[in-house]
Structures are given as C-alpha cells and as structure tokens.
C-alpha positions in Angstrom: -97.3 43.5 194.1 -96.1 40.1 195.1 -95.5 37.6 192.3 -98.5 35.5 191.8 -98.3 31.8 190.9 -101.3 29.9 189.5 -102.2 26.5 188.3 -105.2 25.0 186.5 -106.2 21.8 184.7 -109.3 21.9 182.6 -110.9 19.3 180.2 -110.6 15.7 179.6 -108.5 13.3 177.5 -106.1 14.5 174.8 -107.7 18.0 174.5 -107.3 18.9 178.2 -105.3 22.0 179.2 -102.8 22.3 182.0 -101.5 25.8 182.8 -99.0 27.3 185.2 -98.9 31.1 185.4 -96.4 33.5 186.9 -97.5 37.1 187.1 -95.2 39.9 188.3 -94.2 43.4 187.8 -91.8 44.8 185.2 -88.4 45.5 186.7 -88.6 42.5 189.0 -87.6 38.9 188.8 -90.5 37.9 186.5 -89.2 40.3 183.9 -85.7 38.7 184.1 -87.3 35.2 183.7 -89.6 36.5 180.9 -86.8 38.0 178.8 -84.3 35.2 179.5 -86.9 32.6 178.4 -87.8 34.5 175.2 -84.1 35.0 174.3 -83.1 31.4 174.9 -85.4 29.1 172.9 -84.9 25.3 173.0 -85.4 22.9 170.2 -89.1 22.1 169.9 -90.0 24.5 172.7 -90.3 27.8 171.0 -91.4 30.6 173.3 -93.4 33.5 171.9 -95.4 36.5 172.8 -99.1 35.6 173.0 -101.4 37.6 170.7 -105.1 38.0 170.3 -104.6 38.7 166.7 -101.5 39.3 164.5 -99.9 42.5 165.8 -102.2 42.7 168.8 -100.4 41.2 171.9 -102.6 40.6 174.9 -102.0 42.6 178.0 -100.4 42.1 180.3 -97.7 41.0 177.9 -97.8 37.2 178.0 -95.0 34.8 177.2 -96.3 31.4 176.0 -93.9 28.7 177.1 -94.8 25.2 175.7 -94.3 22.4 178.2 -94.4 19.7 175.5 -91.9 19.7 172.6 -93.7 20.0 169.3 -94.3 16.5 167.7 -95.4 17.1 164.2 -97.5 19.5 162.2 -100.9 18.9 163.9 -99.4 19.3 167.4 -97.6 22.5 166.3 -100.9 23.9 164.9 -102.8 23.0 168.1 -100.1 24.7 170.2 -99.6 27.8 168.1 -103.2 28.1 167.0 -106.0 27.2 169.4 -103.9 26.9 172.6 -102.3 30.3 172.0 -105.7 31.9 171.2 -107.2 30.3 174.3 -104.4 31.7 176.5 -104.8 35.1 175.0 -108.6 35.1 175.4 -108.2 33.8 179.0 -105.8 36.6 179.9 -108.2 39.1 178.4 -111.1 37.5 180.3 -109.1 37.9 183.6 -108.5 41.5 182.7 -112.2 42.1 181.9 -113.3 40.4 185.1 -110.9 42.3 187.3 -108.9 39.3 188.3 -105.9 41.2 186.8 -106.2 44.9 187.5 -106.6 46.7 184.2 -104.9 49.8 185.6 -101.8 47.7 186.2 -101.8 45.8 182.9 -98.9 47.8 181.3 -96.8 47.3 184.5 -97.1 43.5 184.6 -95.6 40.5 182.7 -97.1 37.1 182.6 -95.4 33.8 181.9 -97.9 31.0 180.9 -96.4 27.5 180.8 -98.8 25.6 178.6 -99.2 21.8 178.1 -100.8 20.7 174.9 -101.0 16.9 174.4 -99.2 15.8 171.2 -102.4 13.8 170.5 -104.8 16.8 170.7 -107.4 16.5 167.9 -110.2 19.0 168.6 -109.1 22.6 168.1 -112.3 24.1 169.6 -111.9 22.0 172.8 -108.2 22.9 173.0 -109.1 26.6 172.6 -111.9 26.5 175.2 -109.9 24.5 177.7 -106.9 26.8 177.5 -109.1 29.9 177.8 -110.7 28.6 180.9 -107.5 27.1 182.4 -105.7 30.5 181.9 -108.4 32.5 183.6 -108.6 30.0 186.4 -104.8 29.9 186.9 -104.7 33.7 187.1 -107.6 33.7 189.6 -105.9 31.0 191.7 -102.7 33.2 191.7 -104.7 36.3 192.7 -106.5 34.5 195.5 -103.4 32.6 196.8 -105.1 29.3 196.1 -105.1 26.5 197.0 -105.8 26.9 200.7 -103.2 25.3 202.9 -105.8 23.1 204.6 -106.7 21.6 201.2 -103.1 20.8 200.5 -102.8 19.0 203.9 -106.1 17.2 203.4 -105.0 15.7 200.0 -101.5 14.8 201.0 -102.3 11.1 201.5 -104.2 10.7 198.3 -102.3 12.4 195.5 -103.6 11.7 192.0 -103.8 13.3 188.6 -105.0 12.4 185.1 -102.0 10.1 184.7 -101.9 8.5 188.1 -104.9 7.2 190.1 -103.2 7.4 193.4 -101.1 5.3 195.8 -102.1 1.9 196.7 -103.6 1.5 200.2 -102.3 -1.1 202.6 -104.3 -4.3 202.3 -105.7 -3.5 198.9 
C-alpha cells in the first residue's frame, strides 16, 4: 500500500473542522512518524490515541495530533471531547463504508492532524464537522484527490476561510 494523504475542511465559523490525514502500513515510514509524534509531546499540543470509548481505540489505530495549542479549559474540552469523538467516528465510518479496507485495519496506522478553533462553542457542531471531515479526508487520500486539473485550474485564485483571494489587477 502506498501512503495516502488526505485533507478536508467542513463547517463554518468557529466550529469548522480542518483535517489532514496520513494513512500507511505498520513497519513503514508512517509508523516511525506515528511513534515519534506520540513519544515527543509539545507544550499545549498533546498527541493521543483516538478512542471511540475509554479503552476502545478506533481501528486503524489513529494518532490525534492537534494543530492548535490548547487555549483554556473550553478549548481543551472541545479538542479532547467532541473533536476526538468526531475523528474516531469518522474513521469508523470510513471503515464501515469500505474507504479503508476492514481486512487491513490491523496493518495500518493513521495520523490525523486536527484543527479546533480556540473559540469553538458548539460541541455538537464540532463533533459532526470532525466526523465528516475525517471521513472525507480518508476518502480523498484513497482516491488520490484532488485531481491535478483542479489544482491547475485554481492556481490563480487561491482562497480559504481566512483569505478571500489575491487582488486582481485594476480592482
């Protein structure tokens, strides 16, 4: 299996989810990155094994890597609670839908880099957005998305939720 890279952004405002995924086989470079990341936490950016319930890690084993340092109790709760639960459910959804082959689940490791806005305020939206974003990122990785033509078509108009795009000449 070739390492699969996925990306997804789901939702609006402070409760949106932005996910990056790296899925690969045990014994390969993803395992080295997974173990190294777990073993070298950084202040405010604690990595942890993603669980569906206490004592029930999702498969493939998933490392939750926050992309935003924890800024207070509410942000910590949103990250470790609904965002983690959403990632776990999204991985399980991908498994149930065949996006990730169930027969290979024990042979794979997943790194999920997850952004939770420090201003997030709706735990149900954070959960739902992270669930959907995780499944979509895994699907994008499995399908090799985005298509190269889409990348070329968008090169002159880059934008994101924090940048509306470059100014055009004469505007």
